[in-house]
C-alpha positions in Angstrom: 77.2 68.0 128.7 78.4 67.2 125.2 79.9 69.9 122.9 76.8 69.5 120.7 74.5 70.1 123.6 76.5 73.1 124.7 76.4 74.5 121.2 72.7 74.2 121.0 72.2 75.7 124.4 74.5 78.6 123.6 72.6 79.2 120.3 69.3 79.2 122.1 70.6 81.6 124.7 71.7 83.9 121.9 68.2 83.7 120.5 66.8 84.6 123.9 68.9 87.8 123.8 67.5 88.6 120.4 63.9 88.2 121.7 64.7 90.4 124.7 66.1 93.0 122.4 63.1 93.1 120.0 60.4 92.3 122.6 58.7 90.2 119.9 59.2 86.8 118.5 58.4 87.8 114.9 60.9 90.7 114.8 63.7 88.6 116.3 62.9 85.7 114.0 62.9 87.9 110.9 66.2 89.6 111.9 67.9 86.2 112.4 66.4 84.5 109.3 64.4 81.8 111.0 60.6 81.1 111.2 58.8 82.7 114.1 57.3 79.3 115.0 60.8 77.8 115.3 62.0 80.7 117.5 58.9 80.4 119.6 59.7 76.7 120.1 63.3 77.5 121.0 62.2 79.9 123.7 59.6 77.3 125.0 62.3 74.6 125.0 64.6 76.9 126.9 62.0 77.6 129.5 61.4 73.9 129.9 65.1 73.2 130.2 65.6 75.9 132.8 62.3 75.2 134.4 61.7 79.0 134.6 59.4 81.3 132.8 61.5 83.7 130.8 58.8 86.1 129.4 55.5 87.5 130.4 53.4 87.5 127.3 51.2 90.7 126.8 49.3 92.2 123.9 52.1 94.7 123.4 54.8 92.0 123.2 57.0 90.0 125.5 58.3 91.3 128.8 61.5 89.5 130.1 61.4 88.1 133.6 64.1 88.8 136.1 65.6 85.4 135.3 65.7 86.3 131.6 67.4 89.6 132.3 70.0 87.8 134.5 70.7 85.3 131.7 70.9 88.1 129.2 73.6 89.8 131.2 75.6 86.6 131.3 75.0 85.9 127.7 76.3 89.4 126.7 79.5 88.8 128.7 79.9 85.4 127.1 79.2 86.7 123.6 81.8 89.5 124.2 84.4 87.0 125.3 83.6 84.8 122.3 84.0 87.8 120.0 87.3 88.6 121.5 88.5 85.0 120.9 87.4 85.2 117.3 89.2 88.5 116.9 92.4 87.1 118.3 92.5 83.9 116.2 90.9 85.0 113.0 92.9 86.5 110.3 90.9 89.3 108.8 92.4 89.6 105.4 90.3 92.5 104.4 91.8 94.7 107.0 95.5 93.8 106.7 97.6 95.5 104.1 100.4 93.4 102.6 104.0 94.4 102.8 105.7 94.1 99.4 109.5 94.4 98.9 110.8 95.1 95.4 114.4 96.1 95.1 115.1 99.3 93.1 116.8 97.3 90.3 113.6 95.4 89.4 110.9 97.1 87.4 107.4 95.7 87.5 104.7 96.7 85.0 101.4 98.0 86.3 102.6 99.2 89.7 99.4 101.2 90.0 97.3 98.0 90.2 99.4 96.9 93.2 98.7 100.2 95.0 95.0 99.7 94.4 95.1 96.3 96.1 96.0 97.3 99.7 99.7 96.8 99.2 102.3 98.7 101.1 105.8 98.9 99.6 108.4 98.5 102.3 112.1 99.4 102.1 113.4 96.2 103.7 112.8 92.6 102.9 112.8 91.8 106.6 109.2 92.9 107.2 107.9 91.9 103.8 105.0 89.4 103.3 106.1 89.1 99.6 109.5 89.6 98.1 110.4 90.0 94.4 114.1 89.6 93.6 116.7 88.4 91.2 118.2 86.1 93.8 116.5 83.1 95.5 115.5 84.5 99.0 116.2 82.5 102.1 113.7 81.6 104.8 110.5 81.7 102.7 108.4 78.6 102.3 106.6 79.6 99.0 108.9 80.3 96.1 107.9 80.9 92.5 110.6 81.5 89.9 109.8 83.1 86.5 112.1 83.4 83.6 111.4 86.6 81.7 112.7 86.6 78.1 114.6 89.7 77.2 115.1 89.7 73.5 115.7 86.3 71.9 118.8 85.1 73.8 118.7 86.4 77.4 116.5 84.9 80.1 116.2 86.7 83.4 115.2 84.8 86.5 112.9 86.6 88.9 112.0 85.0 92.2 108.7 85.8 94.0 108.5 84.5 97.5 105.8 84.8 100.1 105.0 84.0 103.7 102.6 81.2 104.2 99.3 83.0 104.1 96.5 82.9 101.6 96.7 86.6 101.0 100.5 86.6 100.4 100.2 83.6 98.1 97.5 85.4 96.1 99.7 88.4 95.8 102.6 86.3 94.5 100.3 84.8 91.8 99.1 88.3 90.9 102.7 89.5 90.5 103.5 86.6 88.3 100.5 87.4 86.1 101.6 91.0 85.9 105.0 90.0 84.7 103.4 88.1 81.8 101.2 91.0 80.6 
């Protein structure tokens, strides 16, 4: 079976579970943002594919057959396993707080805005996702150097480095913007 066929079959089995949950095509379709007629066709196609009746149709709704309930149990296990895979491989950037290291000898304006953006200040550069320093850090792929002018003669180099993640890169850009305010 091709990946495309497996994907369609898995999707249809997930819809089967929704119909079992709601006992009605209309309610399951509405919850999942598809037309009831399309969902009804999906269930009919699934019954044809499996060569099994999956629901007993009554005036009060749909009653799942034993076969449908057996499939539902397997679908739930598969869906749980799939969710676990997604959890392990997906980086949920809304949950993770960034680790920011700024040495005591560097003062950044608007520190309050950093604290409002899920940023944790750490005491060591070892665990940091983003480092701000006067010296060029080692072992970081993404480096940005800014020259701050102090008076008319003196330029101060400040390095902002980050680990290679979208969230860390965005924080680096944010820090640079804060330095120019």
